[in-house]
C-alpha positions as CSV (number, residue, x, y, z in Angstrom):
1,M,0.0,0.0,0.0
2,Y,2.9,2.4,0.7
3,V,4.2,1.7,-2.8
4,L,0.8,2.6,-4.2
5,W,0.9,5.8,-2.1
6,G,4.3,6.6,-3.5
7,L,3.4,5.9,-7.1
8,L,0.3,8.1,-6.8
9,H,2.4,11.0,-5.5
10,M,5.3,10.5,-7.9
11,G,3.0,10.3,-10.8
12,L,1.1,13.5,-9.8
13,G,4.3,15.3,-8.9
14,V,6.3,14.5,-12.0
15,S,3.4,15.2,-14.4
16,T,2.7,18.5,-12.8
17,V,6.4,19.5,-12.6
18,I,6.9,18.7,-16.3
19,G,3.7,20.6,-17.2
20,D,4.7,23.6,-15.1
21,L,8.2,23.7,-16.5
22,A,7.1,23.3,-20.1
23,G,6.4,27.1,-20.2
24,G,9.7,28.0,-18.6
25,A,10.6,29.0,-15.1
26,P,7.7,29.9,-12.9
27,E,6.8,33.6,-12.8
28,G,5.8,34.8,-9.4
29,E,6.0,33.5,-5.9
30,L,2.7,31.5,-6.0
31,A,3.7,29.6,-9.1
32,A,7.2,28.9,-7.7
33,E,5.6,27.6,-4.4
34,S,3.2,25.4,-6.3
35,L,6.1,23.9,-8.3
36,M,8.1,23.3,-5.1
37,F,5.0,21.5,-3.6
38,F,4.9,19.1,-6.5
39,V,8.7,18.6,-6.4
40,C,8.3,17.6,-2.7
41,A,5.4,15.3,-3.5
42,T,7.6,13.5,-6.1
43,V,10.5,13.1,-3.6
44,L,8.2,11.9,-0.8
45,G,6.6,9.5,-3.2
46,A,10.0,8.1,-4.1
47,Q,10.8,7.8,-0.3
48,A,7.6,5.9,0.3
49,V,8.4,3.4,-2.4
50,L,12.0,2.9,-1.4
51,V,11.2,2.5,2.3
52,A,8.4,0.2,1.5
53,L,10.5,-2.1,-0.7
54,A,13.7,-2.0,1.4
55,M,12.3,-1.8,4.9
56,N,8.5,-2.4,5.3
57,R,8.7,-5.5,3.2
58,V,10.9,-7.1,5.8
59,N,9.0,-5.7,8.8
60,S,11.6,-3.1,9.8
61,R,10.4,-1.0,12.8
62,P,12.4,2.0,11.6
63,G,10.8,1.6,8.2
64,F,7.4,1.4,9.7
65,W,7.9,4.6,11.7
66,L,9.5,6.4,8.7
67,N,6.5,5.8,6.4
68,A,3.9,6.0,9.1
69,V,5.1,9.3,10.6
70,V,6.6,11.2,7.6
71,L,3.8,10.4,5.2
72,G,1.1,10.8,7.9
73,V,2.3,14.3,8.7
74,V,2.3,15.2,5.0
75,D,-1.2,13.8,4.5
76,A,-2.5,15.5,7.7
77,A,-1.1,18.9,6.5
78,F,-2.5,18.3,3.0
79,L,-5.9,17.7,4.4
80,A,-5.8,20.7,6.7
81,V,-4.4,23.2,4.3
82,L,-5.8,22.1,0.9
83,V,-8.8,19.7,1.3
84,V,-10.7,21.2,4.3
85,P,-10.7,24.7,2.9
86,G,-11.9,23.3,-0.4
87,H,-8.9,24.0,-2.6
88,V,-8.8,20.4,-3.6
89,D,-11.9,18.3,-4.1
90,L,-12.9,15.9,-1.3
91,I,-12.7,12.6,-3.3
92,G,-9.3,13.4,-5.0
93,G,-8.0,15.0,-1.8
94,T,-8.7,12.1,0.5
95,S,-7.4,9.3,-1.8
96,G,-3.8,9.6,-0.6
97,P,-4.7,9.8,3.1
98,V,-7.0,6.8,2.8
99,I,-4.2,4.8,1.1
100,W,-1.8,6.0,3.8
101,L,-4.2,4.8,6.5
102,L,-4.7,1.4,4.9
103,A,-0.9,1.0,4.4
104,T,-0.2,2.0,8.0
105,V,-2.8,-0.4,9.4
106,C,-1.4,-3.2,7.2
107,A,2.2,-2.5,8.2
108,A,1.2,-2.4,11.9
109,V,-0.6,-5.7,11.6
110,A,2.4,-7.2,9.9
111,L,4.7,-6.0,12.7
112,R,2.5,-7.8,15.2
113,R,2.2,-11.1,13.3
114,E,5.6,-11.6,11.7
115,P,9.3,-11.6,12.8
116,V,10.4,-8.0,13.0
117,S,13.7,-6.4,12.1
118,N,14.9,-3.6,14.4
119,S,17.6,-2.6,12.1
120,L,17.8,-0.1,9.2
121,H,19.4,-2.8,7.0
122,H,18.0,-6.3,6.8
123,P,20.4,-9.1,6.2
């Protein structure tokens, strides 16, 4: 599920960054901040995928906390700043947080049921 979250954010981020840069460098602070937001979404998406494949897949506790906390804070801020005020539609705006919630629940269940790695690197 974290891979799905990551691919969703990478896809949206990359497509928006490419579209924004097609017309040249952003003009104005708002356009530059929007571009920066989508660059961050792309990087966080890549982090989600890499942590999921390298760490969550082997039940790493640090991997669990990395994706649970970092992505959770990002989604909470996104909901508070963009979805609740109505800047982003409710259905589109809640898809990422719902996927994060499902991923975090699945990872937590896996930590309780399977052998757990407490290291950053699994043998």
